[in-house]
GUVO-331697 format. One line per field, with one value per residue (C-alpha): x, y, z; residue in one letter. Coordinates in Angstrom, 2 decimals. Example, Ala and Ser with C-alpha at 12.3 -4.5 7.8 and 13.67 -1.06 7.14 Angstrom:
c1	(12.30, 13.67)
c2	(-4.50, -1.06)
c3	(7.80, 7.14)
rovex	(A, S)
***
This chain:
c1	(77.39, 80.03, 80.55, 83.50, 82.19, 85.57, 84.31, 82.17, 84.58, 81.94, 81.45, 77.83, 76.54, 73.62, 71.47, 71.31, 67.93, 69.55, 68.43, 70.95, 71.86, 74.27, 76.81, 80.31, 82.19, 85.53, 85.75, 88.49, 91.86, 90.20, 90.06, 88.65, 90.51, 89.35, 89.33, 88.86, 87.52, 85.92, 85.24, 83.92, 85.15, 83.03, 82.33, 81.13, 84.21, 84.89, 88.34, 88.94, 91.67, 92.38, 93.91, 95.14, 96.38, 98.21, 96.79, 94.18, 91.35, 89.29, 85.82, 83.42, 80.15, 78.54, 81.12, 83.45, 87.15, 89.07, 92.53, 94.56, 97.90, 100.40, 101.96, 103.40, 106.40, 107.61, 108.78, 106.71, 103.52, 103.72, 101.62, 101.67, 97.99, 96.20, 93.39, 91.70, 91.04, 89.65, 88.99, 89.77, 90.89, 94.61, 94.99, 98.37, 98.21, 97.83, 101.00, 100.04, 96.29, 93.55, 92.47, 91.04, 93.42, 93.32, 94.65, 95.54, 96.11, 99.02, 98.64, 101.66, 103.97, 102.70, 102.17, 99.60, 100.20, 98.64, 97.96, 96.37, 93.05, 94.96, 97.28, 100.39, 102.27, 102.23, 103.43, 103.47, 103.29, 104.07, 106.39, 106.69, 107.07, 105.45, 102.68, 105.31, 106.66, 104.58, 104.06, 104.46, 101.99, 101.66, 99.12, 97.42, 93.84, 91.92, 92.55, 90.43, 90.91, 89.41, 88.22, 91.67, 93.43, 94.92, 95.19, 94.21, 95.29, 93.53, 96.31, 94.77, 97.52, 98.78, 95.31, 95.38, 94.58, 97.44, 97.02, 99.36, 99.02, 99.28, 101.42, 102.83, 106.04, 104.42, 103.01, 104.17, 103.00, 100.68, 98.96, 97.90, 94.43, 93.92, 96.74, 97.73, 97.06, 94.71, 95.91, 93.82, 92.64, 95.00, 92.72, 90.65, 87.46, 88.74, 90.93, 89.26, 88.45, 86.68, 87.83, 87.73, 89.98, 90.10, 92.52, 94.02, 97.53, 98.71, 97.97, 94.38, 94.99, 92.75, 94.59, 92.46, 92.94, 92.22, 91.75, 91.48, 94.10, 96.32, 97.52, 97.13, 95.65, 96.19, 94.00, 93.99, 91.03, 89.53, 89.64, 92.65, 94.68, 98.30, 99.98, 99.61, 101.84, 101.74, 101.15, 100.05, 102.81, 104.30, 108.04, 108.64, 107.17, 104.60, 103.51, 99.89, 97.30, 93.85, 94.56, 91.55, 92.74, 94.96, 95.78, 98.27, 100.72, 100.31, 103.90, 105.70, 103.13, 103.76, 100.96, 100.05, 98.41, 96.21, 97.22, 94.20, 94.76, 98.47, 97.52, 100.23, 100.80, 102.96, 104.36, 105.02, 106.66, 105.17, 107.57, 106.05, 107.60, 107.02, 103.50, 103.15, 106.53, 105.26, 106.35, 109.29, 108.76, 109.58, 108.49, 106.36, 105.39, 102.86, 102.06, 98.92, 98.18, 96.52, 99.42, 100.11, 101.51, 99.84, 96.84, 94.20, 92.55, 93.08, 90.31, 90.64, 93.18, 93.02, 95.60, 95.35, 97.53, 100.63, 99.01, 97.61, 94.52, 93.45, 90.27, 91.81, 88.74, 89.05, 90.59, 87.47, 89.44, 91.13, 94.89, 97.14, 100.64, 103.09, 103.77, 107.32, 108.59, 106.37, 105.73, 102.41, 101.06, 97.80, 94.74, 91.18, 88.23, 87.24, 84.67, 81.11, 78.29, 78.83, 80.83, 84.43, 83.53, 83.22, 81.99, 83.86, 84.82, 85.32, 85.97, 87.73, 87.76, 89.10, 87.07, 89.33, 88.11, 87.94, 90.38, 87.82, 87.89, 84.79, 84.56, 82.11, 81.21, 79.59, 78.54, 76.86, 75.16, 76.49, 79.12, 81.03, 82.71, 85.79, 87.88, 91.58, 94.80, 98.42, 97.36, 95.10, 91.31, 90.28, 86.47, 83.37, 81.78, 78.65, 77.11, 75.09, 72.57, 69.93, 69.63, 71.94, 72.29, 75.76, 78.16, 81.47, 82.91, 82.52, 83.80, 83.15, 83.39, 84.35, 81.26, 78.67, 77.95, 78.85, 78.78, 78.24, 78.73, 75.79, 76.95, 74.01, 71.39, 73.52, 73.27, 75.39, 73.63, 74.42, 73.94, 73.61, 76.28, 74.46, 71.42, 72.02, 69.20, 69.38, 70.06, 70.14, 70.39, 72.42, 71.62, 73.18, 69.81, 70.95, 74.14, 74.57, 76.86, 76.18, 76.76, 74.49, 72.00, 72.45, 75.19, 76.52, 78.11, 79.67, 82.45, 84.07, 83.53, 85.84, 85.56, 88.11, 90.01, 87.41, 84.66, 83.08, 82.06, 83.83, 82.11, 83.88, 81.12, 82.99, 81.23, 80.44, 84.21, 84.00, 84.28, 81.33, 81.72, 78.94, 78.53, 76.60, 74.45, 73.72, 70.17)
c2	(40.55, 43.01, 46.20, 48.55, 52.07, 53.79, 57.28, 57.35, 55.25, 52.66, 48.92, 48.11, 44.64, 43.39, 40.30, 38.08, 39.66, 43.12, 44.54, 46.55, 44.58, 47.12, 49.77, 49.57, 52.82, 53.71, 52.38, 52.65, 51.90, 50.90, 54.02, 53.38, 55.27, 54.81, 51.04, 48.87, 45.50, 43.65, 40.00, 38.08, 34.90, 32.00, 33.88, 36.98, 39.06, 41.53, 42.14, 45.32, 46.19, 49.72, 51.12, 54.59, 53.65, 50.52, 48.18, 45.49, 46.18, 43.54, 44.31, 42.12, 41.19, 44.12, 46.64, 46.87, 47.20, 44.03, 44.78, 46.20, 45.14, 46.31, 49.59, 51.12, 49.21, 46.20, 43.87, 40.81, 41.89, 45.42, 46.84, 49.23, 49.97, 46.70, 46.36, 43.01, 40.71, 37.19, 34.50, 30.89, 27.59, 26.87, 23.06, 23.31, 26.49, 24.84, 22.77, 20.87, 20.90, 23.04, 26.39, 29.72, 32.27, 35.86, 36.61, 40.16, 41.49, 43.84, 45.80, 48.07, 45.42, 43.10, 40.14, 38.21, 37.86, 35.27, 35.84, 34.02, 35.46, 37.34, 39.01, 36.83, 36.62, 33.17, 33.38, 35.37, 34.60, 36.57, 39.50, 42.47, 41.59, 41.77, 39.84, 37.65, 36.47, 33.70, 34.09, 37.87, 40.75, 44.22, 46.03, 43.17, 43.96, 41.02, 37.63, 34.49, 31.05, 27.84, 24.77, 23.17, 26.16, 27.25, 31.03, 33.12, 36.71, 39.08, 41.05, 44.24, 45.49, 42.03, 41.24, 37.83, 35.65, 33.76, 30.57, 29.43, 25.88, 25.19, 22.27, 21.39, 23.19, 26.43, 27.96, 27.44, 29.11, 26.85, 28.60, 31.82, 32.44, 33.32, 31.71, 33.43, 36.76, 39.13, 42.76, 45.87, 46.17, 47.72, 47.97, 50.87, 49.21, 47.80, 50.18, 52.27, 51.67, 54.89, 57.49, 61.07, 63.88, 64.68, 66.92, 67.27, 67.59, 69.67, 66.83, 66.63, 63.37, 62.69, 62.43, 60.78, 59.99, 56.32, 56.56, 53.01, 51.74, 54.58, 55.75, 58.21, 56.80, 58.53, 58.10, 59.49, 61.69, 58.61, 56.70, 54.43, 53.80, 54.80, 55.23, 54.93, 55.59, 55.62, 52.99, 52.51, 53.50, 56.01, 56.30, 57.85, 60.43, 58.48, 56.54, 57.45, 57.07, 57.35, 60.35, 62.17, 65.16, 65.64, 68.67, 69.15, 72.08, 73.50, 74.83, 71.63, 68.87, 67.68, 66.12, 67.79, 65.29, 65.95, 62.89, 63.00, 60.68, 61.43, 65.15, 66.28, 67.39, 65.52, 66.35, 63.61, 64.01, 61.68, 59.69, 60.25, 57.50, 54.67, 54.04, 52.77, 54.22, 55.56, 58.77, 60.31, 61.68, 65.42, 66.75, 66.08, 68.71, 69.61, 68.00, 67.64, 70.93, 74.32, 76.68, 78.01, 75.10, 72.53, 70.53, 68.28, 65.90, 67.81, 66.54, 68.34, 70.41, 72.80, 74.91, 78.33, 81.39, 79.98, 78.71, 75.46, 75.72, 72.88, 72.16, 71.80, 69.94, 69.33, 72.76, 74.20, 76.42, 76.67, 77.06, 78.24, 77.16, 78.77, 76.36, 77.56, 77.73, 75.02, 77.46, 77.92, 81.42, 81.89, 80.25, 81.54, 80.45, 79.34, 76.88, 78.20, 79.14, 82.88, 84.91, 83.78, 80.51, 76.89, 73.57, 70.60, 72.11, 69.14, 70.52, 73.39, 74.53, 77.48, 79.42, 79.32, 82.74, 84.87, 82.91, 82.91, 80.04, 77.91, 76.06, 73.19, 74.01, 70.65, 71.04, 74.37, 73.00, 75.72, 76.60, 79.81, 81.79, 83.76, 86.35, 85.54, 87.34, 86.21, 83.30, 85.35, 85.56, 89.18, 88.98, 86.81, 87.05, 84.94, 82.04, 79.28, 77.19, 75.97, 72.43, 70.49, 69.49, 67.91, 69.53, 67.68, 69.00, 72.19, 73.19, 76.17, 75.95, 79.64, 80.31, 80.78, 77.20, 75.73, 71.94, 70.68, 67.07, 66.53, 63.40, 62.68, 62.83, 61.01, 63.81, 66.44, 69.79, 72.38, 75.92, 79.17, 81.34, 84.53, 83.97, 80.68, 78.81, 75.14, 74.65, 70.85, 67.83, 64.76, 61.40, 59.06, 57.65, 58.18, 56.09, 53.75, 50.81, 49.00, 49.88, 51.42, 54.01, 56.06, 57.88, 56.54, 59.14, 61.34, 63.27, 65.41, 67.14, 68.84, 70.50, 69.24, 71.23, 69.96, 71.69, 68.40, 67.65, 64.78, 63.23, 61.11, 58.56, 57.47, 54.38, 53.13, 53.21, 55.08, 58.48, 59.65, 62.26, 64.64, 67.32, 70.32, 72.33, 75.89, 76.89)
c3	(113.08, 114.19, 112.20, 112.81, 112.17, 112.07, 111.29, 114.44, 116.53, 117.34, 116.93, 116.16, 116.98, 114.88, 115.17, 112.08, 111.31, 111.16, 114.49, 116.53, 119.65, 121.13, 120.28, 121.73, 122.30, 123.87, 127.40, 130.02, 128.46, 125.18, 122.98, 119.52, 116.79, 113.19, 113.55, 110.49, 111.65, 114.57, 115.44, 118.44, 120.14, 121.43, 124.67, 122.85, 123.66, 120.84, 119.33, 117.33, 114.80, 116.04, 112.86, 113.87, 117.35, 116.15, 118.76, 119.32, 121.75, 123.56, 124.94, 126.85, 125.19, 127.03, 125.82, 128.83, 128.10, 129.01, 127.61, 124.75, 123.32, 120.74, 119.68, 116.53, 115.22, 113.28, 116.07, 116.92, 118.67, 117.24, 114.41, 111.50, 110.95, 111.79, 109.26, 109.85, 112.79, 112.87, 115.48, 114.70, 116.13, 116.08, 116.30, 118.09, 120.20, 123.63, 123.86, 120.74, 121.41, 119.81, 121.18, 120.19, 118.64, 117.43, 113.94, 112.83, 109.32, 110.08, 106.85, 106.56, 108.00, 105.25, 107.58, 109.59, 113.32, 115.65, 119.37, 122.27, 123.46, 126.17, 123.67, 123.89, 120.60, 118.95, 115.35, 112.15, 108.46, 105.32, 104.63, 102.29, 98.63, 95.21, 93.51, 91.87, 95.22, 96.86, 100.59, 100.57, 100.75, 99.25, 101.44, 103.27, 104.28, 105.79, 107.38, 107.71, 109.29, 107.93, 109.85, 109.67, 111.20, 107.88, 107.52, 104.52, 103.80, 101.39, 99.66, 98.27, 95.97, 95.15, 93.75, 95.39, 98.39, 100.05, 102.10, 104.89, 106.20, 109.93, 111.10, 114.50, 113.58, 112.41, 109.23, 105.65, 102.44, 100.46, 97.55, 95.82, 94.39, 91.55, 89.68, 87.49, 89.21, 87.36, 87.75, 86.99, 83.41, 80.90, 77.89, 76.65, 77.86, 81.14, 83.06, 85.75, 89.38, 90.46, 87.97, 89.26, 88.02, 84.27, 82.41, 78.92, 77.52, 74.58, 72.16, 73.29, 75.12, 78.10, 81.43, 84.13, 87.80, 88.44, 92.21, 93.54, 91.09, 92.42, 89.01, 86.15, 82.94, 79.59, 76.50, 73.00, 72.13, 70.47, 73.76, 73.22, 76.38, 75.73, 79.11, 82.87, 85.83, 89.61, 92.26, 95.84, 98.25, 100.65, 99.96, 96.53, 94.17, 92.18, 95.26, 95.96, 98.69, 97.05, 94.76, 93.35, 91.33, 88.28, 86.11, 83.29, 83.29, 79.76, 79.72, 80.65, 80.12, 83.68, 85.70, 89.00, 91.35, 94.38, 96.42, 98.67, 101.62, 101.73, 101.86, 99.50, 95.92, 93.44, 90.02, 87.46, 84.06, 81.45, 79.30, 75.89, 73.79, 73.36, 74.68, 78.25, 79.23, 82.54, 84.25, 86.07, 89.56, 89.64, 93.04, 96.10, 98.64, 101.31, 104.64, 106.73, 108.46, 108.24, 107.49, 103.99, 102.01, 104.25, 103.05, 104.48, 102.01, 98.73, 96.48, 93.17, 91.25, 88.29, 86.48, 84.87, 84.20, 85.86, 89.06, 90.36, 92.56, 94.83, 96.73, 100.21, 101.32, 105.04, 105.57, 103.92, 101.57, 98.19, 97.92, 95.08, 94.05, 91.64, 88.77, 88.22, 91.79, 93.32, 96.17, 97.91, 97.18, 99.08, 100.52, 100.65, 102.74, 106.21, 107.53, 107.24, 104.90, 104.51, 102.03, 101.82, 103.52, 102.36, 103.68, 102.23, 98.87, 96.55, 93.09, 91.34, 87.72, 85.71, 83.12, 80.03, 78.90, 82.05, 84.21, 87.02, 89.51, 90.14, 93.46, 94.03, 97.64, 98.28, 101.93, 101.19, 98.07, 95.83, 93.25, 93.88, 91.09, 92.20, 90.42, 90.84, 90.00, 90.42, 92.61, 94.88, 95.16, 94.64, 94.79, 94.63, 91.20, 91.53, 93.44, 91.76, 93.73, 91.29, 89.95, 92.27, 95.92, 96.20, 93.72, 93.55, 90.31, 88.30, 84.85, 82.58, 78.81, 78.61, 76.50, 79.21, 80.24, 83.64, 84.13, 87.67, 88.76, 91.12, 92.93, 95.23, 92.48, 89.91, 87.36, 85.67, 85.49, 82.81, 84.11, 82.15, 83.75, 82.79, 85.01, 86.91, 85.24, 84.26, 80.56, 80.61, 82.88, 81.95, 83.57, 80.95, 79.87, 76.27, 76.56, 73.60, 72.96, 76.22, 79.82, 82.47, 81.26, 84.39, 86.22, 89.52, 91.79, 89.10, 90.84, 88.18, 84.86, 82.36, 78.97, 76.49, 73.87, 71.39, 73.39, 74.42, 77.99, 79.77, 82.79, 85.40, 86.05, 89.13, 90.44, 86.94, 86.28, 83.00, 81.31, 79.25, 76.49, 75.47, 72.84, 74.11, 71.73, 72.81, 71.92)
rovex	(M, Y, V, A, N, G, T, K, S, Q, V, I, V, F, S, T, S, G, S, V, V, R, T, I, S, S, S, G, A, C, T, L, N, R, M, R, D, A, A, A, D, A, S, G, N, V, Y, V, A, N, Y, E, S, N, D, I, L, E, F, S, S, T, G, T, C, I, R, S, W, G, K, K, G, S, A, S, G, Q, F, M, N, P, Y, G, V, A, I, G, T, D, P, F, I, N, S, G, K, P, G, E, A, I, Y, V, A, D, S, N, N, D, R, I, Q, E, F, T, P, T, G, A, Y, V, A, Q, M, G, S, A, G, T, D, S, Q, P, G, T, F, T, Q, L, R, R, V, A, V, D, A, N, G, N, V, W, G, A, D, L, W, G, Y, R, V, E, E, F, V, R, T, S, S, G, Y, T, Y, H, Q, T, I, P, N, P, I, V, P, P, G, D, T, S, T, S, V, F, N, E, V, R, G, I, S, F, D, A, S, G, D, V, V, A, M, D, T, V, N, Q, R, V, D, V, F, T, S, A, G, T, L, I, N, N, C, G, Q, R, G, F, T, S, T, G, D, F, N, W, P, R, G, V, A, V, D, P, S, T, G, D, Y, W, I, A, D, T, K, Q, S, D, L, Q, I, L, Q, P, I, S, S, P, S, F, S, G, C, N, G, I, A, E, F, G, V, V, G, T, A, L, G, D, D, D, Y, P, Y, S, I, T, I, G, N, G, Y, A, W, I, A, D, T, R, N, D, R, V, E, S, W, N, L, S, T, H, A, A, V, S, F, Y, G, T, K, G, S, G, G, G, Q, F, S, T, P, A, G, V, G, I, D, P, T, T, G, N, L, F, V, A, D, S, G, N, K, R, V, V, E, L, K, V, S, A, G, H, V, T, S, V, V, K, T, F, T, T, G, F, D, Q, P, Y, G, A, A, S, N, G, Q, G, L, L, A, V, A, N, R, A, N, N, T, V, V, I, I, N, E, S, D, G, T, V, A, A, T, I, N, A, S, D, V, T, G, G, G, P, K, S, L, F, N, P, E, N, V, A, F, G, P, N, G, K, L, Y, I, A, D, T, Y, N, D, R, I, L, V, Y, T, L, T, V, A)
***
C-alpha cells in the first residue's frame, strides 16, 4: 500500500499487514510538494501526483528518483494540480497491443490524462462542465482503471463517477454513476457536510458555514432550511475553497466569509425573498501573505462595533477590518506562547456586553480575552486555561459565561468568566430524537439572540442547541 503523506512530503510504503516497508522522500530531481496520491507499477516503481508542483514524479522501488514530467498549464502533458494517479493496462497502447500505462486525474483541468511509463503523452478524456453534462468534470479527484482498460474518474463536485470506454480508436464516454445524480442534501435534516461557523441575522435566523459543501446555509430559529448560497470555485465572489467562518453584519445583513483555503474574505448579500433565492456577491479581498490586509488560512470571523475580526490562523494573529470601508485596520499577535502571542488561533468571538474579543488560541491550549477599541487591541484582559486542551471556538453570552469548543476531547466547556472555573461540560450524551449521543470534533460555538447556545458538531454534520441555566 502506498500512502501520499502530503503534509510531510513523504510517500510511505506499507505491507498488507500494516508494517512500514520504507519511506520515500525527495530525491534528486524529484521534489515532493504536497502531493495527493501515489501508485506503483508491476516493477515496484512509484508514481506520485505532485499537487503543488504540477508534475508527476517516478521513483524506483527503493526510493531513488527516476524521472519527472509535466509543468503547470493546460496543454497536453501539462497539469493544473494533479490529484490522483493510477496504473493500469491499456489494451492498445503498444501499437495496438496491451501495455502498462499511467493515468492522472488532472483536477483543475477537469480531465484524465494517460501516459506511457516513461512519461510520453498518450490520450486524455473529459473536460470542464457541470453535473448535467455527461463526460465532463467539475473538480476531478481520483482515477481508476478496470480489467478491460476502461477508465473511471471520481468527480468530487459533480457528485458522480464517470466511465470512459477504451477502443482501438481512443476513449469515449460511457456512463455516469449514480444516475440520477444525488447532490448535497437540501432539507432541514440533511444538509451539512462539516458545519463550522455560526452566526445570526436580524430576524434571528441561523447562518451557518457548510464547509465541505462550500456554501452558507440559512435556517429559521425553528431549524427550517430557507436559503443557501455559494459553491466550490476560484473565479467569482461566492466561489469558495473550504470556507470555515461566517459572520453577519448587523447594519446591512451581509454575510462576511472567512474563505479559509483561498486565504481571503468575501462579502455576500442574501436575497431575502422568496426562499432559496441565493446571494449576490458584494466584495472579495485579501491575498496570502503577512502584511496588513493579507491572510493565511483565516479560520473564523466575528463582528462587533463596526469591525470584523478574523482568526488569521497560520499567521498566528488576529486581524480587524472596517465594515464600512472594507479596509484592513490592524493585526495583533506573533507566533509564540507569551503575552501578545498565539499558536494557531482557530476561533474568535465578541462579548456582546463588553465588546471584548475572545481568541481560541488552540496551539497554546488557552482562550485569551482582549480589550479592543476602534479595531485595535488595547490590552489583555484575562487568559483561560482550565477545562480544555484544544480550543477551536469561543463565545461569550455577555452574562459571565464563556463557551469553548474543545475539539480534541469532543466536548464543549462552559467557563465562569469571573474566576475561570468550569461551570458545565457538554458532551451530547443527553441528545434526544435520534443521532449520536456524543460530539465529534466540535469546532465552533455561538450564543443566539435567544440566549441559547449553538454548537457546530462538525464531524457529526449537525448543529445542537442548548439552554444554559445559571446556578
